C-alpha positions as CSV (number, residue, x, y, z in Angstrom):
1,M,60.6,94.1,-78.7
2,R,59.9,95.6,-81.9
3,L,60.2,99.0,-82.4
4,V,57.8,100.6,-85.1
5,G,58.6,104.6,-85.7
6,I,56.2,106.8,-87.0
7,N,56.4,109.9,-88.9
8,P,53.3,112.3,-87.4
9,G,51.4,114.2,-89.6
10,T,51.9,111.8,-93.1
11,G,49.3,109.4,-92.8
12,D,46.3,109.8,-95.0
13,Q,43.9,113.1,-95.0
14,P,40.7,111.4,-96.1
15,D,38.6,114.8,-96.1
16,A,41.4,116.4,-98.2
17,T,40.4,118.8,-101.1
18,L,41.9,120.2,-103.7
19,P,41.1,123.7,-103.2
20,N,42.2,123.8,-99.4
21,A,45.9,122.6,-101.1
22,W,45.5,125.5,-103.2
23,Q,45.4,127.7,-100.5
24,A,47.9,126.3,-98.8
25,I,49.8,126.6,-102.3
26,A,49.3,130.1,-101.7
27,A,50.7,130.9,-98.1
28,F,53.6,128.7,-98.9
29,I,54.2,130.8,-102.0
30,A,53.8,134.1,-99.9
31,D,55.9,132.9,-97.5
32,L,58.9,132.0,-99.6
33,A,58.7,136.0,-101.0
34,E,59.3,137.0,-97.3
35,M,62.5,134.4,-97.4
36,D,63.2,136.2,-101.1
37,V,62.2,133.4,-103.2
38,T,60.1,134.3,-106.1
39,V,57.9,131.5,-107.6
40,T,57.4,132.5,-110.9
41,R,55.2,129.9,-112.4
42,V,53.0,127.0,-111.2
43,D,52.4,123.5,-112.7
44,R,49.8,121.1,-111.0
45,R,51.1,117.5,-111.2
46,P,47.7,115.4,-110.5
47,D,49.6,112.3,-111.2
48,V,51.6,112.0,-108.1
49,D,48.9,113.1,-105.9
50,Q,47.9,110.4,-103.1
51,G,46.5,110.3,-99.8
52,G,45.0,113.7,-99.3
53,W,48.5,115.7,-100.9
54,F,48.0,117.2,-104.1
55,G,51.3,117.6,-106.4
56,F,52.9,120.8,-107.6
57,I,55.5,122.1,-109.3
58,L,56.7,125.5,-108.0
59,H,59.4,127.2,-110.5
60,H,61.5,129.7,-109.0
61,D,65.2,131.0,-109.2
62,G,66.0,129.1,-112.0
63,K,64.7,125.6,-110.4
64,S,61.8,123.6,-110.4
65,T,60.8,121.9,-107.2
66,R,58.2,119.2,-106.6
67,V,55.7,119.6,-103.5
68,E,53.1,117.6,-102.3
69,M,50.6,119.8,-100.3
70,P,48.2,118.1,-97.7
71,G,44.7,119.3,-99.1
72,V,43.6,120.2,-95.6
73,P,42.6,123.3,-93.8
74,L,45.7,126.0,-93.5
75,A,45.7,126.2,-90.0
76,E,45.9,122.1,-89.3
77,V,49.2,121.9,-91.8
78,R,51.1,125.6,-91.2
79,E,50.5,126.2,-87.2
80,S,50.4,122.8,-85.2
81,G,53.0,121.6,-83.5
82,P,55.1,119.2,-84.4
83,L,53.1,116.2,-82.9
84,G,49.9,117.5,-85.0
85,A,51.1,119.3,-88.0
86,V,50.2,117.5,-91.2
87,R,53.5,117.5,-93.1
88,V,54.6,119.2,-96.5
89,Y,56.4,117.2,-98.8
90,V,59.5,118.9,-100.3
91,D,61.2,116.9,-103.4
92,G,60.0,113.3,-101.5
93,S,60.7,114.6,-98.3
94,S,58.3,115.6,-95.5
95,W,58.7,118.4,-93.1
96,L,56.9,121.0,-90.9
97,W,55.5,124.3,-92.6
98,G,58.8,126.2,-91.5
99,L,60.8,123.6,-92.3
100,A,59.1,122.8,-95.5
101,L,60.3,126.6,-96.7
102,D,63.9,126.2,-95.5
103,A,63.9,122.6,-97.5
104,F,62.3,124.2,-100.5
105,A,64.4,127.8,-100.8
106,D,67.6,125.3,-100.4
107,A,66.2,122.8,-102.9
108,E,69.0,121.6,-105.8
109,P,67.9,122.3,-109.4
110,E,65.9,119.2,-111.1
111,D,67.5,117.8,-114.2
């Protein structure tokens, strides 16, 4: 028997849009502010866009952290359960929304 591991919420999102990703990034930044993480600048990284995720660099607290945000409606990434939620990538690792916030806050500075 062969087992195949899957990570729900990481498959291609063919209906994703950049405006949805911007809306999600804005909500992500607002949630970070509630955790006392201040994002001072957002840079768009189209070179890392792939499969419905859109690349951003968020500058905060003397750090720069890469985030790939899915371009799906915000409710699909922020408020769904673990088997249906579309994941957020922080420095290359996929997370559910709340865990992505924690991973972002704990991120090491990029060189």
